[in-house]
N, C-alpha and C positions, 0 to 999 in steps of 0.2 A: 505496499499499502504506499501510498503517499500520501505525508502524514506534515503536518506545520505544528505548529506551536503559535501565540500569539503573548506579547506581554507587554505592557505596556507601564510597568511603573517607570520610578524614577531609578532604581539600581543598573547602574547599568556592570553587567556579566558574562560569561562563558562558562563552560564546563571548568576552566581552570581557577576559578575563585569559588570549586567547590567549598573548600574548608577555611574562607574569607568569616570575619567576624560579620561581614554585612549582610551575606545569606541568609533568608529565614527558611519559613516552612514556603512557603510558595515558589519562589524562587530554587527552593532545593530539587523541588516535588519536578518542575522542569526539565532542571539537570541529569534527574536519571530516569524520569523515566523517559525521556526523549535518545539518551544513552543504550538505555535498554529495548526499549524498539527497536532501531539501528540493525540488534542483535540479532531479533525475531527475522532481518532480510527485508524490516521497511527503508524508507528513503525520508529522510528525516532537516525538518528546516525549521530553525526557532530564528523567531523575527521578535525583537527587543530594542531596549536603548544602546543597545554597544556599541561601542566608539570603532572596534574596528570589522571588520569581515572575516569568519576562517572557518575552515574545517577542524574538526576537535576527533578522534574515533569515528570517522566516516558523519558525523552531527553535522548541519550546515549552520552558522550564524550569525546571522544579520541584521543590522540595523530594522527596524521597523519600515520606517518610511520610505525604504529601498525592494518592498512588495512588488510582484510582477503580478499582473490584476490574469492577466492573458495563464497562467498556469491555475491548475484545476485540480485542488488535494484533492483524495479522498473520502481524508478526517482533517480538519482543523479544533486544535482545542482552545482555548482562551483564559488561561488566566485570572479570574475575578470580571474581566467587566466585557459583557458579551455585545456592546458597541463595537469592539475592534473587527468583529467578519463582515463588518461593513469593505474593508481592506483588501477581501482573498473572494476567490469563489471553491466553492466543495461542497459534496454531497452526501459529507453529514458535519453536522458541528455539533460541538462539547464546551461544554463551560464546567471550571473550574471554581469550587465554591468556596472561601475561605473563611467568609464570616456568617452572622447569623444574620438575615436580611427581612424584614419588614416587607411586604407588600407594601407601606407607603411607601419606604423610604426606596426600596424598590424603584416604584416610579419614579421616586424624588430626584434618583442619583441619574436617568433617561435609559434607564434598560428596557423597558417595557415593549417600545417595539421595533427591538433587534428582534426581542425573545419572542414576541409572536410573528415574525418577519422570521428568521429561522429555526426555530424551533429548536431549539439544542439541547441535549440529553446532558444531566446537573449529577455531577459525581458528589453522593456521598458518602460518610463516613461514620455512619455509627446510627445506632437505636437518633441518641445524643442530635444527632444532625438530621436528619428524616422525623423527627418529632418537632424539630423547632424552625423549618421552613414551609411557607405558605405549601399549602397543597395545589394551588395553582401554580406557585410557582416549581412545580415537579410533573405537572400535565403532559409533558412530552417525552418520556421517560426519565428513566435514573441508571447511574451506574454506582453498586455499589463495589467498595477497596473500604484497605487498608493500608494506612502508607510502612511506609519500610525507613530503616536508617544508611546513614553514609556507608559505604566502604570503611573506613577508618573505626567505625562504630564497631561490624561484624570482625577485622582483623587483628583489631589491638588483645594483644596478648595479656590472658589476669594474675595475677601475682596479687593472693591471699596476705603477704607481708608485706605490701604497701601499704596493706589499711591502716587509716589513724583514726584518734577518735575525736570524727568530724563528718558532719551532715553540709550536703550541698544542695544548692537550689540554682539549677540554668536555666530558668525561661526567663521571660523577659520581666520589666521590674510591674508592668501594670500588670500582671498577671496576679493581683493580689497579694505581693513580697509582704504586703503594710501587713496583711494578717500572718502571717507566719513573723513576721517582726516583731510582733505583740505577741503571741503566742510565747513563742520564746522566750521573750524576756521575762513576760509575769506568770507562767508555769513551766515554762523549763528549762532554763538557767537557774530558777532558784532555788531548785532540785538538786541541780549536778551542776556546777560551775566548771569541768574536767572539759568536758565535751565541747565542738569549737560549729560555726557556722557556719558555712563559705558560699556567698551568694550571689549574682548580678551585681559591675556596681550599683549604689544609689547612694541618693543620703541617707537613705533612712540607719544604713550601716550603720555600728558603736560595735568599738572595738572595748567599751565598759561591761559587753557582754559577751564577749567573748564571737565576737559578729564580723566578717573580714570581709573585705573582696577578694571572688576569685580570680582566678587569671583570665582575662577577658582581652584575650592577642584572638585567637582563631580556634578552630579546633584541637590541631594537633594538643594547643594548650589547654583546653577545657576538660577533654579526654584524662590529660593527666592530671587532672583533680581530682574530675571522678574517678577515678581508681585508686585515689588514696582518703573515696567514702563510702562509709558506712553506711547512708542510705541516704538517699533524696528526698524530703521533704519538701512539695511542692499545693499547698491548696485549694488547687484547680480556679475554671474564671469560668463567668457566663459565657465569654469570648470561644470558648477552646474547641474546637469540633474533634481534635482527634489529641493536639499536644503530643508533638514531634520531644519534647526533652523527655519523657516519659519514655517513650519507645526506647529514646536513646539507653537512659538508664536500665530499661530490662535488657537491652543485650551488652552492658556489662556487667550483667546480673547484680544490679547493685536495687536493692530491697526499695518499695514508692509507700511513703504516706500520704495522704490525700484525704481530707476532706469534701472526694466525689466531687466537687463542683462543677458542671458544667460536664464533657464526655471523658475527667478525668475517673469517671463510675465503673466506668466500660474498659479503660486502661489497667485495674489492677485487680486483680484475683484475692479476693479478700483473702486471707491468713494460707494465703498460696504464694504469691509473688509482694506482695505486701500488703499494707493495712487502709482501710476505710470508715475512716471515722466518722461518727454521726454527728459531732458539735469538736471544740476547739478545747476541752477540758481529754477528750479520750483523745483527743490531737497528737496533744502531750505527754498523755500515757503511753501508747503506745511509742514513739520515740524515746524516752526514756527507759522504755522495757526493749526495744533495740539494744539501748549503749547496755545494759547491764544483764543482758539472758543470751550470753553467746550460743547458747545450743539453739533459741529458736532466731538467731540468725542468721546461725550457721542452716538450721531446716530450711528459709527461705532463700539462702544464696543457693541451695543445692536444686531447687525449684527452680531457681531461672537458670542454673547448667543444664538444668536438662530442655529447657526451650532454649536456650541459643541458637540461634544460626537457621531458627523456621522461616520467618519474615523477611522475604528476603526484593530488590527491585524488580530481580528477574520474575519471583509469581507473580506481582502485583502487574508491569508489564501483561502476562499470560491471560490475569482474569480480567485487566480492560482488554483485550485484543474480543477477549471471548462477550463479552458485555456489550459492544460495538456494536 
């Protein structure tokens, strides 16, 4: 098949930028899916706001202003903005949805006309995503997928001797980091002053409560910090449709404690890969247990080790092709 990806985000990127801190979940999906679809003998173009044209692993990267409308694609994917379909010609249209969007907001953002014109299938990432998307915005069909993680997480060696008495938060700071900091200060640190929390940089960080900034350089630095961590603490957020941070921790066999907000209740199997707390007190209690009960932590880690490598982008691409 002849396939194209359309992305009008302000980030200039190609597959060479995969490990950059500037690459978010949406760009991550484009990079990994395009590379895997080529391996299935598809012809793939990516059009975004990149500054140069290049070919990387048989995927062609071009600026979105340089689309040739004479080319007809079998499938066109758009990253969030359905209006981008105006720029190309295709037999099938598919839209990634990376945020919860009400019908009112969908119309206000100018998406409705293009949605009705191109009738795209919408990629959904789980029950939470499905339940929170208006049924009118799914009438042309859906594709159900679960994302995988970058090769750096799949290929990293695990060494238990590196693990320290620390927790980590790797989501964006606006994903309820303030709730986590509050729980840590009021309910965790007061009971155990020997453990540390390493967080995505924020003005909420307070070394007096053993809260420190994690290395915020690139994904290699993040993986290095994660491999030292005993648990991922991530409350969740209503805007999280999948939470790639949780998937990254799962692949590095790091147990997760969450309040289950947004999609986090789907990312964690309670008592198997981590804990889904019902409230802030439970969240704190589970955190303290992880650090005080080695057997409990080891049980969760062993469960995660059994799951490691079971979800890869190759599988995601295969599932996508079957549902087109």
